[in-house]
N, C-alpha and C positions, 0 to 999 in steps of 0.2 A: 469538260474536265473540272474537277473540284479545285478549290483554292488551296494553295500551299501556304501553310503557316510560316511566319517568319521565325527565326531563331529566338527572338525576344519573346514572342507570344508563346512559343513552345516552352521556354524556360518558365514563363509566368504560370502556364497551365500545370507544369510539373509540381510546383510547390504551393499552388493557390490554397489548397485545403489546409496545409500547415499554417500558412500565414494568416488565414482567417481566424485561427485560434488566438492570434495576437491583435486582431482587429485591423489588419492592414493587408496589402497585396503588393505584388511586384510593381505594377504601374504606379501605385501611390508612392512607393519608395522612390521610384525614378523621378516622378514629378517633384517630390519634396527636395531631392538632391539638386535637380535642375534649378529650382527656385532659389535654393541656398547659394549655389554657385553663381547664378546670374546676379543675385542681389548684391553679393559681396565682391563681385568681379574676380572670381577665382578660377576661371577656366584653365589657366596655365598651371595650377597647382593641384587640382582635383580632377579625376576622371569619373564622370557620372556612371559609365558602364561598369567600371571596376567596383565602384561603391555599391551599386545595385546588386551585383552578383555576390560580392563578399557579405553584404548585409543579409541577403536572403539565405545564403549558406549558414551564416551565424545563427539566424532564427531557427533554421531546421536543426542545427546541432543542439541548441538549447532545448528545443521541443523533444528531442530524442531522450533527454534526461529529465524531463519535467517532473516525473514522479519522485525524483531524488532532491528536488528543490524545496527547501523549508517553507512552510506556510507562515512562519513568524516574520511577517512583512517588515515590521519596524527594525528588527535586528538585521535582516537581509539588506534593507535600504542603507543602513549605516555601513555595513561591510562593503557594499557596492560602491558607496561614495569614497571610501578609503582606497579600494583597489583601483577605481577609475583614476583617481589622482595619481596613484603610484604608477599605473601603466602609462599614462600620458607623460609623466615626469621621466620615466625610463626611456620612452620614445624620443623625447626632446633631448635627453642626455646623450642618447646614441647619435643623434644628428650633430650635436655639438662636438662629440668625440670624432666624428667622421670628418669634420672640418679641420681637424688637426692632423698633420702628417708627421711621422717620425723620421728624423734625419740623423743617422748615426754619425758621430764625429769622434773617432777613436773609440775609447771605451765608454764615453759618456754620451748617451743619446740626447739630442736636442729636439724640441718640438717647434713647429712653425705653422702658421695659418696657411690653409690652402688658397686663401684669397677669395673663397666663395662665401656668400652670405647664406643665412638659413633659407630665405626665399629661393635663392638660386639652387641650393641643394634640393629643395622640394620640387622645383621645376625640372631638374635633371633626373629625379627619381619619382616622377609623379605616380606611377603605378604602385610602387612599393609603399610610399607614404599614404596613398589613398587606401590601399588594402589594409594597412596596419590600423589606421584611424577607424575605418569602417568596421573591422573585426572587434576592436576594443569597445567602441561605442555601442555597436549592435548587440554584442553578447551581454553587456551590462544592462542595456535596455530590455532585452528579452528576458533575462533572469528577473529583473524588476517587475515586469508584467506577469510572468508566471507565478512568482511568489505572491503577488497581490491576488491573482485568480485562485491560487490554492488556499489562501486565507479566507477568501469569500466563499469558496466551495465548502471549506471545513466548518466555518463558523456562521456564515450567512448573516452576521450581525443581528442575530435573533436571540441567542442565549446569553445569560449573564456570564461574567468571567469564571465563576466557580464551575459552571457546567462545561464551558469551553475547556477549562483545565482538565476536567475529568475525561472529556473526549480525547484530549491529547495524550494523557497518561495511560488510560485504560484501553484505548482502541488504536490510535495512530501509532503509538510506540509498542504495541503488542508484538512480542517476538515470535509467537506461534498463532496459528489458527487451525481449526478443525474442518474436516469435510466428511460427508457421508456418515454422520452420527446416527447410529441405529440402536435403539433399545428394544429388545425382544423379551417380553415378560410372559410367564406362564404361572398360573395358580396350581402349584404342585400338591398342595395340601390345604384342606378346609375343615376346620373343626368348629365346635360351638362357640369358641371364644377367640380363635386366631386363624390366620391364613399364612401360608408360606409361599413366597414368590421366588421363582427361579428367573434370574435376569441375565441376559447376555448383552453386554455393552460393546459395540464395535464402532471404530472410527479410524480415520487417517488424520495425522497431525503433521502440519507443514511448518518447517523452520523458515520464516521469512527474513531472517537476519542474514548478515554476510559472513558469519562464522559458525563453526560447529558448536552446538549447544545441547545441554541435557534437558530431557523432557521427563517430568514426573507423571507416570501413568498410574492412576489409582481409581478406586471405587470408594467413594465417601458415603458413610452412613452413620447415623447416631443411634442405631439400634444395636444393643449389645449381642443380640442373637443373630449375628451375621457371619456367614462362612464364605470365604473366597475359595472357589473350587477349581478355577482354571485361569491362567494368564498366558496370553500369546503375544509376542512382539515380533513383527516381521516374519510371521509364519513359524517362529521358534517358540515352543512352549517353555515357560519358566516354572521351575519348581516352587510350589507353595506349601509351606508346612501345614499339616492337618490342623494344628492348633490356632491358626490365624482366625480369630474371632474377636477382634478388637473393637472398641467403641468408635474409633476413628475410621475404621475400614482398613483398606490395604493400599500400599503404593510401592512402586518400583521405578527405577530410573533407567532410561535408555538414551543413547546419544544419537542425535540427528544432525546430519551434515547440512551446511548452508544451502538453502533452496531445495532441500530434499524433503521427502515425506516418510513417515513410519506408520505401519499398520498396527493398531492396538486392538486387542480383544480380551475382555475380562468377563468371567462368569461368577455370579454370586448367588447365594441362597439366604434369604432374609425372612424372619418371622415378624408379622405385624398383627395388630388387633383385627378383630372381625369387622369392625367399622373403623376405617383408617384411610390414610392417603400416602402418596409418595410423589416427590417432585423429580421430573426428568429434565435436567437443565444442562448447561455447559458453562464452565468457568472461563472459557476463552471464546473469542469470536468464532462462529462456524458458518459455513455456507448453507447448511440445512440440518434439520433434526427430525427424527421420526420415532414414533412409539408404536409397537405392534403388540397387542395382547393376543396371545395364541390360545385358541380354544377356551374362552372364558367359561367358567362353570355357570350353569343355569340358576343356581341358588344364590348368586351374587349379582347385585345391581352395580353397574359401573357408569360413572360419568366423568367428563373431562372439563378442565378449566385451562385457559390459555394465559400464560404469563408472557405476553407477546404483543407487540404493536404493529407487526407487519402482516404480510399476506398469509392467511391460514385457511386450511381446508377443513371441512366437516369430517367427522369420523366416517371411515369407509369400511364396509363389511366385505371381506375377501374370504370366501368359503366360510370356515368357522372362526375366522380371526377378525379383529378390529384394528384398524390402522389409522393413526393421526399423523399428519406431516406438517412441518413448518418449513417453508421455502422462501427464498429471497433474502437470506441472511439472518442469522440469529446472533444477538449480542450477549455479552456476559450476563449470566444468571437468568436469561430468558429460557422459556421452555414450556412444558406441559405438566399440569397437575392432574394425577389420576386419583379419583375418590371412589371408594367402594363401601358397600354395606350389604347385610343380608337382604335377599329379595323378599318382598312381602308375599305371604302365602294367601292364595285365593280362598274365600269362604270364611 
């Protein structure tokens, strides 16, 4: 017959992976509490079992919300110091109030001591006082550790403050991110001195904030010969005036619920020079980005440059198309640069 695990070991196994995130374990918490109680002679006022259980649950509770804890460690430490003193003071104040009983005498209540001391009160309510102190101290300690870990993960103490601030403002605080960003391009016209590219831009945008927000969907270009031919938001086509050929391109606003995503699709026709280039980037963080050149003309040479520091794949030929993908996360203004020129004639 196999061994039967004790309740204490089962409890430890249940939360050991979470507690490893804090660099501790249930046995370590138990030993630490036992040493503390034994050293200061407090077995009548603290229950080691209650402390261990409440401390473990507190760590698990904080772990569940770790992504919402600020990486600004210094500010968090100050706030924790203030709230810790406040919570301990409230607890001590509650004990003092509990030592006073109300004795009505006519219309004017009178107060009198119960005759108990603070130590006697704690001894009579050992489970409650242990649970309260364990929760207050453990939650503050857990938040302290998580904030420090978040700061280390974010900054790593590698970059100077200016870059850390840019990461915080442009990435960590970003309200939206994109996914499945696809650029499908076709050379619809080629002349002696220009080309026309028909572009389909498709992506999903996710509102990562906690409230409904407006997203500006647009096609940005600095070429005055740009025509926006189609705009679709969540499978609903939006009317685009035929005269929309502005220097800045086109934009429209759509509302995205908190935590929800919107599907965006824009079609554009742009005239470029015969030897020219275009950048296919994202102004917001994206999970991935791809560029597909559909059936490129034989009399045009095309090459690609990567504005990207992550994992990238070489151009892949799929039937008559060329595809380039960026995977593993794309940051603001990263992407692909497509360069073309007339192909050299043989002979």
